[in-house]
C-alpha positions as CSV (number, residue, x, y, z in Angstrom):
1,M,5.7,-25.4,-10.7
2,T,4.6,-26.5,-14.2
3,G,1.3,-28.2,-12.8
4,R,2.3,-31.8,-13.7
5,P,1.2,-34.2,-10.8
6,S,4.2,-34.8,-8.2
7,V,4.2,-37.4,-5.1
8,D,2.3,-35.8,-1.7
9,R,4.7,-37.1,0.5
10,A,2.6,-36.2,3.7
11,G,-0.6,-37.5,2.4
12,G,0.6,-40.6,0.4
13,G,-1.4,-39.9,-2.9
14,R,-0.7,-37.3,-5.8
15,W,-1.4,-33.8,-6.1
16,D,-1.1,-30.8,-8.5
17,A,-0.5,-27.4,-8.4
18,G,-4.6,-26.7,-7.6
19,R,-3.9,-28.8,-4.6
20,L,-0.7,-27.2,-3.7
21,A,-2.2,-23.7,-3.9
22,K,-5.1,-25.0,-1.5
23,R,-2.1,-26.5,0.9
24,R,-0.7,-22.4,0.6
25,A,-4.1,-21.1,1.6
26,I,-4.5,-23.3,4.7
27,E,-0.7,-22.7,5.8
28,A,-1.5,-19.2,5.4
29,L,-4.6,-19.2,7.0
30,R,-3.3,-21.4,10.2
31,S,-0.5,-18.9,10.6
32,G,-3.1,-15.8,10.6
33,V,-1.1,-14.3,7.6
34,P,-3.2,-13.6,4.3
35,N,-1.9,-14.7,0.9
36,A,-3.6,-14.4,-2.5
37,D,-4.5,-18.3,-2.2
38,A,-6.7,-17.7,1.1
39,V,-8.0,-14.2,0.0
40,T,-9.3,-15.9,-3.1
41,A,-10.4,-18.5,-1.3
42,L,-12.9,-16.6,1.5
43,G,-13.2,-13.2,0.1
44,S,-13.4,-10.1,2.1
45,G,-16.9,-10.5,4.0
46,Q,-16.9,-6.7,3.7
47,S,-19.4,-5.5,0.8
48,D,-20.1,-2.4,1.8
49,I,-16.3,-1.3,1.9
50,E,-15.8,-3.2,-1.3
51,D,-18.4,-0.9,-3.1
52,R,-16.9,2.2,-1.8
53,F,-13.5,1.0,-2.7
54,M,-14.9,0.4,-6.2
55,R,-16.4,3.7,-6.7
56,L,-13.0,5.2,-6.0
57,L,-11.4,3.2,-8.5
58,E,-14.1,3.8,-11.2
59,E,-13.7,7.9,-10.4
60,V,-10.2,8.0,-11.0
61,A,-10.4,5.3,-14.0
62,D,-13.1,8.1,-15.3
63,Q,-10.8,10.7,-14.6
64,G,-8.0,9.2,-16.8
65,R,-10.8,8.7,-19.9
66,G,-11.5,12.3,-19.6
67,R,-15.0,11.7,-18.5
68,H,-15.2,14.1,-15.7
69,A,-12.6,16.5,-14.3
70,G,-12.8,14.7,-10.9
71,R,-12.4,16.6,-7.6
72,P,-9.1,17.9,-6.2
73,G,-7.1,16.0,-4.2
74,R,-6.5,12.3,-3.5
75,A,-9.2,9.3,-3.2
76,S,-8.4,7.6,-0.2
77,M,-10.1,5.6,2.4
78,L,-9.3,4.8,6.6
79,L,-9.9,1.4,7.7
80,G,-10.2,0.2,11.1
81,A,-10.7,-3.1,12.8
82,G,-9.4,-5.2,15.9
83,F,-6.2,-7.1,15.7
84,G,-7.2,-10.4,14.0
85,E,-10.0,-8.8,12.7
86,G,-8.9,-9.2,9.0
87,K,-7.7,-5.7,7.9
88,S,-4.5,-7.5,6.0
89,H,-6.8,-9.6,4.5
90,L,-9.4,-7.3,3.3
91,L,-6.3,-5.0,1.9
92,T,-5.0,-7.9,-0.1
93,H,-8.4,-8.5,-1.1
94,L,-9.1,-4.8,-2.4
95,G,-5.7,-5.3,-4.3
96,H,-7.0,-8.1,-6.2
97,L,-9.9,-5.8,-7.1
98,A,-7.6,-3.1,-8.1
99,T,-5.4,-5.0,-10.5
100,A,-8.5,-6.6,-12.1
101,A,-9.3,-3.2,-12.8
102,G,-6.2,-2.1,-14.5
103,F,-4.5,-0.7,-11.3
104,V,-0.8,-1.0,-10.3
105,V,-1.0,-1.9,-6.7
106,S,1.4,-1.8,-3.9
107,T,1.2,-2.8,-0.3
108,V,3.5,-1.4,2.7
109,V,3.4,-2.4,6.0
110,V,4.6,0.2,8.9
111,S,7.7,-1.3,10.4
112,K,10.7,-0.2,11.5
113,E,12.3,-0.6,8.0
114,T,9.6,1.3,6.9
115,P,8.5,4.0,9.6
116,L,5.5,6.3,8.2
117,H,6.9,9.3,9.0
118,D,9.6,8.7,6.7
119,P,8.3,9.2,3.2
120,A,11.4,8.2,1.3
121,K,11.3,5.1,2.7
122,V,7.8,4.5,2.7
123,L,7.8,5.6,-1.0
124,R,10.7,3.0,-1.8
125,A,8.7,0.1,-0.2
126,A,5.5,1.0,-2.7
127,V,7.8,1.0,-5.5
128,E,9.2,-2.4,-4.7
129,S,6.4,-3.9,-3.8
130,A,4.1,-3.0,-7.0
131,V,2.7,-5.3,-9.1
132,D,0.9,-4.6,-12.3
133,P,-2.2,-6.0,-13.5
134,A,-0.5,-8.8,-15.3
135,G,1.6,-9.9,-12.6
136,A,4.8,-8.6,-13.3
137,R,7.3,-6.7,-10.5
138,D,9.9,-3.7,-11.4
139,V,7.1,-2.0,-12.4
140,V,8.5,1.5,-13.2
141,A,11.2,-0.3,-15.3
142,E,8.4,-1.9,-17.2
143,V,6.9,1.4,-17.4
144,A,9.8,3.1,-18.5
145,A,10.0,0.7,-21.3
146,T,7.1,0.8,-23.3
147,L,6.6,4.7,-22.7
148,D,5.5,6.1,-25.8
149,P,5.9,10.0,-26.3
150,D,3.5,10.0,-29.4
151,S,0.5,8.4,-27.0
152,P,-2.4,10.9,-25.3
153,G,-1.3,9.4,-22.1
154,Y,2.4,11.3,-22.6
155,A,1.0,14.4,-23.9
156,E,-1.0,14.4,-20.7
157,L,1.8,14.1,-18.4
158,L,3.7,16.5,-20.0
159,R,0.7,19.2,-19.9
160,W,0.7,18.2,-16.1
161,L,4.3,18.9,-15.7
162,R,4.4,21.9,-17.3
163,G,0.8,23.1,-15.2
164,P,-0.1,22.0,-11.5
165,G,3.0,19.9,-11.4
166,R,5.7,22.7,-12.5
167,D,6.2,23.2,-9.1
168,L,8.3,19.8,-8.9
169,N,11.9,19.7,-8.9
170,Q,13.3,20.1,-12.6
171,R,14.8,16.8,-12.2
172,F,11.7,15.1,-13.0
173,E,10.8,17.1,-16.6
174,A,14.8,16.9,-17.5
175,T,14.9,13.1,-16.9
176,L,11.5,12.5,-18.8
177,L,13.1,14.7,-21.5
178,L,16.3,12.6,-21.7
179,H,14.7,9.6,-21.3
180,Q,12.6,10.5,-24.7
181,R,15.7,11.7,-26.6
182,L,18.2,8.4,-25.3
183,S,15.2,5.7,-26.0
184,G,14.9,7.0,-29.7
185,A,18.8,6.9,-30.0
186,T,19.3,3.3,-28.0
187,A,19.5,1.5,-31.6
188,A,22.2,4.0,-32.4
189,G,24.1,3.7,-29.6
190,G,22.2,5.6,-26.9
191,D,23.3,6.0,-23.3
192,E,21.3,2.9,-22.0
193,E,23.1,2.8,-18.8
194,F,21.8,6.4,-18.4
195,L,18.3,5.1,-18.9
196,D,18.3,3.0,-15.8
197,T,19.6,6.1,-14.0
198,I,16.4,7.6,-14.7
199,T,14.5,4.8,-14.1
200,G,16.1,4.5,-10.6
201,F,16.0,7.9,-9.9
202,W,12.1,7.9,-10.5
203,S,11.9,4.7,-8.0
204,G,13.8,6.6,-5.6
205,D,17.3,6.4,-6.3
206,P,19.9,9.5,-5.8
207,L,20.6,11.1,-9.5
208,P,24.0,12.2,-10.1
209,M,23.8,15.6,-11.0
210,P,27.6,15.8,-13.0
211,D,26.1,13.1,-15.2
212,L,22.3,14.9,-15.7
213,R,24.2,17.9,-16.6
214,R,26.5,16.1,-19.0
215,Q,23.6,14.2,-20.7
216,L,21.6,17.5,-21.1
217,K,24.4,19.3,-22.6
218,A,24.8,16.4,-25.3
219,I,21.3,17.2,-26.6
220,G,21.8,21.0,-26.3
221,E,19.6,21.1,-23.3
222,A,22.0,22.5,-20.5
223,R,21.0,26.0,-20.2
224,T,16.9,24.7,-19.9
225,F,16.9,24.0,-16.3
226,D,18.1,25.5,-13.2
227,F,18.3,22.6,-10.4
228,A,17.5,23.9,-7.1
229,P,18.8,21.6,-4.0
230,V,15.8,19.7,-2.7
231,R,15.3,17.6,0.6
232,I,15.1,14.1,0.2
233,R,11.7,14.1,2.1
234,D,10.4,16.7,-0.3
235,L,11.7,14.6,-3.4
236,A,10.0,11.6,-2.3
237,R,6.6,13.4,-2.0
238,Q,7.2,15.0,-5.5
239,R,7.9,11.3,-6.8
240,L,4.3,10.6,-5.2
241,R,2.8,12.9,-7.5
242,F,4.8,12.0,-10.5
243,L,4.5,8.3,-10.3
244,P,1.0,7.8,-10.5
245,R,0.9,9.8,-13.7
246,L,3.5,8.2,-15.3
247,L,1.9,4.8,-14.7
248,R,-1.2,6.5,-16.6
249,A,0.9,7.7,-19.3
250,A,1.9,4.1,-19.6
251,G,-1.3,2.5,-20.0
252,H,-2.3,1.9,-16.2
253,A,-5.4,3.0,-15.0
254,G,-3.4,4.2,-11.7
255,W,-1.8,3.5,-8.5
256,V,-3.3,1.8,-5.6
257,V,-1.1,2.1,-2.1
258,L,-2.3,0.0,1.0
259,L,-0.8,1.1,3.7
260,D,-1.2,-1.9,6.7
261,E,-0.5,-1.6,10.6
262,V,-0.7,2.5,10.4
263,E,-1.4,2.3,14.4
264,L,2.7,1.4,14.6
265,I,2.5,5.7,15.1
266,G,1.3,5.1,18.6
267,R,4.6,3.4,19.4
268,Y,7.1,6.0,18.3
269,S,8.4,9.2,20.3
270,L,6.1,12.3,20.6
271,L,7.9,14.1,17.7
272,Q,8.2,10.8,15.3
273,R,4.2,10.5,16.0
274,G,3.7,14.2,14.8
275,R,5.6,13.7,11.5
276,S,4.1,10.4,10.9
277,Y,0.4,11.8,11.3
278,A,1.6,14.9,9.1
279,E,2.7,12.1,6.8
280,L,-0.9,10.0,7.0
281,A,-2.6,13.2,6.2
282,R,-0.8,14.0,3.0
283,W,-1.0,10.3,1.7
284,L,-4.9,10.6,2.3
285,H,-5.4,13.7,1.1
286,G,-2.7,14.4,-1.4
287,D,0.3,17.4,-1.1
288,A,-0.4,20.7,-1.8
289,G,1.0,21.8,-5.3
290,G,2.6,25.2,-6.2
291,S,-0.8,26.8,-6.6
292,G,-1.5,26.2,-3.2
293,G,-3.8,23.3,-3.3
294,P,-3.8,19.9,-4.2
295,D,-3.4,18.6,-8.0
296,P,-6.7,18.1,-9.8
297,G,-7.6,14.5,-11.0
298,E,-4.6,12.6,-9.1
299,P,-4.5,8.7,-10.3
300,L,-3.8,7.8,-6.8
301,V,-5.8,5.9,-4.4
302,A,-4.3,5.3,-0.9
303,V,-6.2,2.6,1.9
304,A,-4.4,3.0,5.2
305,A,-5.6,0.2,8.1
306,M,-5.3,0.4,11.7
307,T,-6.7,-0.6,14.6
308,D,-9.8,0.6,15.7
309,D,-8.8,1.2,19.2
310,F,-6.4,3.7,18.4
311,E,-8.5,6.9,18.9
312,T,-9.1,5.8,22.6
313,A,-5.8,4.5,23.4
314,V,-3.3,7.1,21.5
315,L,-5.3,10.0,20.3
316,A,-7.1,10.3,24.0
317,G,-5.0,7.6,26.1
318,K,-1.8,9.9,25.3
319,N,-3.4,12.7,24.9
320,D,-2.0,13.2,21.6
321,R,-5.3,15.2,20.2
322,E,-4.6,18.0,22.7
323,A,-0.9,17.9,23.5
324,L,0.7,17.0,20.3
325,P,-0.2,20.2,18.5
326,T,1.0,22.1,21.1
327,R,4.5,20.8,21.7
328,L,5.2,21.3,17.7
329,R,4.1,24.6,17.4
330,D,6.4,25.6,20.6
331,K,9.3,24.8,18.2
332,E,8.3,28.2,16.6
333,T,9.2,27.3,12.9
334,S,7.2,27.4,10.0
335,E,8.4,23.8,9.4
336,Y,6.6,22.5,12.5
337,A,3.7,24.6,12.1
338,E,3.0,22.9,9.2
339,I,3.6,19.6,10.5
340,A,1.2,20.3,13.5
341,A,-1.3,21.5,11.2
342,L,-1.5,18.2,9.3
343,A,-1.2,16.3,12.5
344,E,-4.4,17.8,13.5
345,D,-5.9,17.0,10.0
346,A,-5.1,13.4,10.3
347,M,-6.1,12.7,13.8
348,A,-9.5,14.4,13.0
349,H,-9.8,12.1,10.1
350,I,-9.1,9.1,12.4
351,E,-11.7,10.4,14.5
352,R,-14.4,11.3,12.2
353,D,-13.7,9.4,8.9
354,L,-12.5,5.7,10.5
355,V,-14.4,3.0,8.5
356,T,-14.9,0.3,10.6
357,L,-15.0,-3.5,9.5
358,V,-18.4,-5.4,10.1
359,P,-17.6,-8.2,12.6
360,P,-18.9,-11.7,10.7
361,D,-22.7,-12.4,11.7
362,E,-24.0,-16.1,11.8
363,A,-24.4,-16.0,7.9
364,E,-20.8,-14.9,7.3
365,L,-19.5,-17.4,9.8
366,D,-21.4,-20.4,8.1
367,R,-20.1,-19.3,4.7
368,A,-16.5,-19.2,6.0
369,Y,-16.8,-22.6,7.8
370,R,-18.1,-24.4,4.8
371,I,-15.5,-23.0,2.4
372,L,-12.5,-23.9,4.9
373,R,-13.9,-27.7,5.3
374,E,-14.1,-27.7,1.3
375,L,-10.6,-26.4,1.2
376,H,-9.2,-28.6,4.2
377,G,-10.6,-31.5,2.4
378,A,-9.3,-30.6,-1.2
379,A,-5.7,-29.8,0.3
380,Y,-5.4,-33.1,2.2
381,D,-7.4,-35.5,-0.1
382,W,-10.1,-36.4,2.8
383,D,-13.4,-35.7,4.0
384,P,-13.3,-33.4,7.0
385,P,-16.0,-33.8,9.9
386,D,-17.9,-31.1,11.9
387,V,-15.7,-29.5,14.3
388,E,-16.6,-27.6,17.1
389,G,-14.5,-24.8,17.1
390,L,-14.9,-21.8,19.3
391,E,-18.2,-20.6,20.7
392,R,-19.8,-17.7,18.6
393,L,-19.7,-14.7,20.7
394,G,-19.3,-11.3,19.7
395,A,-15.7,-10.6,20.8
396,T,-14.6,-13.5,19.1
397,R,-12.6,-12.6,15.9
398,M,-12.3,-13.8,12.7
399,R,-9.1,-15.0,12.6
400,Q,-9.7,-16.8,16.0
401,Y,-12.3,-18.5,13.9
402,V,-10.6,-19.8,11.3
403,R,-7.6,-21.1,13.1
404,A,-9.5,-23.2,15.4
405,W,-11.5,-24.8,13.1
406,I,-8.2,-25.6,10.9
407,N,-6.3,-26.4,13.9
408,E,-8.8,-28.8,14.7
409,W,-9.3,-30.6,11.3
410,D,-5.6,-31.1,11.3
411,L,-6.0,-32.9,14.9
412,V,-8.8,-35.2,13.8
413,R,-7.0,-36.2,10.5
414,L,-3.9,-37.3,12.2
415,D,-6.4,-39.0,15.0
416,P,-9.9,-39.6,13.7
417,G,-10.8,-40.4,17.7
418,Y,-9.5,-37.2,19.1
419,R,-12.1,-34.7,20.1
420,P,-10.3,-31.3,20.3
421,L,-11.4,-28.4,22.5
422,T,-9.6,-24.9,21.5
423,D,-9.9,-22.0,24.1
424,V,-8.6,-18.2,23.4
425,V,-6.2,-16.0,25.2
426,D,-6.3,-12.5,24.0
427,T,-3.2,-10.3,23.5
428,P,-4.0,-6.7,23.8
429,P,-2.5,-4.3,21.6
430,D,1.0,-2.6,22.7
431,Y,1.0,1.1,22.4
432,R,4.1,1.7,24.5
433,E,6.8,4.0,22.9
434,S,9.7,1.8,21.3
435,P,12.5,4.1,20.3
436,E,13.9,1.4,18.2
437,L,10.8,1.3,15.8
438,S,10.8,4.9,14.9
439,G,14.0,4.2,12.4
440,G,16.4,6.6,10.9
441,D,15.4,9.5,9.0
442,A,17.7,11.3,6.6
443,G,15.2,13.0,5.1
444,D,16.4,16.7,5.7
445,A,19.7,15.7,3.6
446,L,19.4,17.5,0.3
447,S,19.7,15.7,-3.1
């Protein structure tokens, strides 16, 4: 889109890129799916959550500037609201705030393709959805191309790998060393194809070990490394510790990962729910390092959003809080004992620390109505009249108000004499188990 005027065949006039953005916003809001244009137009209406999120960003950014050591573990938030009350909209808005603050931002929607209990699939989705502050994608490749081995950030990455990160599989230190050597030799015929292999490994691809050993032998480092087998899911968790520091080494403030529709946990089988709770705990609190504790000053902020009735419907309704840890420990393995402990931690976090969105008050509804009326008028080049919309009741969700206003303006624009009347039918959340949603899990396979 060049921004030059083009014919508006629906309205008979002419419009430019600005009007196109307004129409995109209206279409997104009508469908109940937030996009950048819609979120920019409306904001979030959740100032307390915004302030709390910005404090997390500032804390993480300050750690990168060396202003204070920071607390151990991960900066995180767990958000809750009813269906249609603005969770996805708020996450998109928080993502805009984060990119403006210099962070890379990823959004992962928990789904059949990205089940929360599979860290490899979730990590891959986070990498693929990542956007840097300039709006660029393929972020890991961009970062790899701009790494400066002489920079303070790179030196800090090496210090971390040889200190708190020394429990990571040696694939990470080996590939970072090879990336440095091969990048410097590219002009003299270095192996650009293997540089792509390294970037792919950091992003979640398998790493061909014979090729890795051949490259290390070529630079005289073959005897330096002893590569232990590692499970795919463990390698994904290690990537989640490595990548935020790689991003910081390249000059970014850190990495913000936004997890949406976490309530899908409630539709998994019992075992997969247990694994999912455990992964949620890891996302919110970080993974323990080799020294027995989380990494200090981790440049990652995780924000997870779920329905606010999850505690009642799943933790209590399915008796997960009491029965699930027992069932896991009955398997009498150290792995399932760890999963049980992490699941208990995540469920306690849901019960204790869920930050709920504030329902819109009269002032917020009036503000949203004015913005949407102006937006609809600019998008379709007309002067929208006042419409009735929905009765303002405490149980009515913001998405319902918004869609009612937009639909009524649509109808009146087509027939100025029509007086629409909108009604609402609620569809309750579905927490019935659905085996097809659990997805496959190859996490036990070795890499």
